[in-house]
ZALUMKE-24807 format. One record per residue (C-alpha): residue in three letters; x negated, y, z negated; residue number from 1. Coordinates in pm, whole numbers. Layout:
<sites>
 type     c1     c2     c3 seq
  ALA      X      Y      Z NUM
...
</sites>
This chain:
<sites>
 type     c1     c2     c3 seq
  MET  -2105    519  -2593   1
  THR  -1862    384  -2323   2
  ASP  -1516    531  -2242   3
  THR  -1270    263  -2274   4
  THR   -963    520  -2174   5
  PRO   -797    345  -1869   6
  HIS   -807    524  -1549   7
  ILE   -467    662  -1454   8
  VAL   -343    643  -1080   9
  ASN    -17    760   -939  10
  CYS    223    493   -806  11
  PRO    222    534   -428  12
  THR    623    512   -418  13
  CYS    737    740   -694  14
  GLY    435    906   -846  15
  THR    454    795  -1202  16
  GLY    126    747  -1378  17
  VAL      8    398  -1395  18
  LYS   -292    249  -1594  19
  TRP   -545     77  -1373  20
  THR   -621   -223  -1600  21
  SER   -649   -593  -1512  22
  ALA   -351   -639  -1749  23
  ASN   -146   -432  -1506  24
  GLU    -59   -707  -1230  25
  LEU    158   -450  -1049  26
  ARG   -105   -193   -983  27
  PRO   -121     48   -810  28
  PHE    276     18   -863  29
  CYS    469    107  -1170  30
  SER    727   -151  -1105  31
  GLU    835   -455   -916  32
  ARG   1098   -227   -741  33
  CYS    845     34   -614  34
  LYS    627   -251   -494  35
  LEU    927   -414   -320  36
  LEU   1011    -59   -180  37
  ASP    677     -7    -32  38
  LEU    663   -341    115  39
  GLY   1009   -278    293  40
  ALA    859     63    412  41
  TRP    560   -149    606  42
  ALA    793   -405    738  43
  SER   1033   -162    864  44
  GLY    758     42   1042  45
  GLU    813    341    833  46
  HIS    431    316    729  47
  LYS    188    222    982  48
  ILE   -181    267   1056  49
  PRO   -245    482   1364  50
  GLY   -434    272   1657  51
  ASP   -471    281   2050  52
  PRO   -145    135   2171  53
  LEU   -341    -29   2446  54
  TYR   -500   -257   2185  55
  ASP   -231   -281   1944  56
  ASP    -68   -615   2089  57
  PRO   -325   -859   2220  58
  LEU    -56  -1133   2275  59
  SER    166   -913   2494  60
  GLY     33  -1057   2809  61
  GLU    -40   -736   2966  62
  PRO   -393   -691   3080  63
  GLU   -605   -404   2944  64
  GLU   -710   -114   3141  65
</sites>
């Protein structure tokens, strides 16, 4: 017997439970609003992936050390 209960994940923006199914085009977000808030946080630099600042901007024209 296969379990057909959809997996529930938390929306990364507000924490609301979201069904992880192919029918939910916004997954992992619960709404378009939460999706856009997350995108805005990335665009403003609020969210970022840590890295080595020497290698972050290959187009800066500064030589690597």
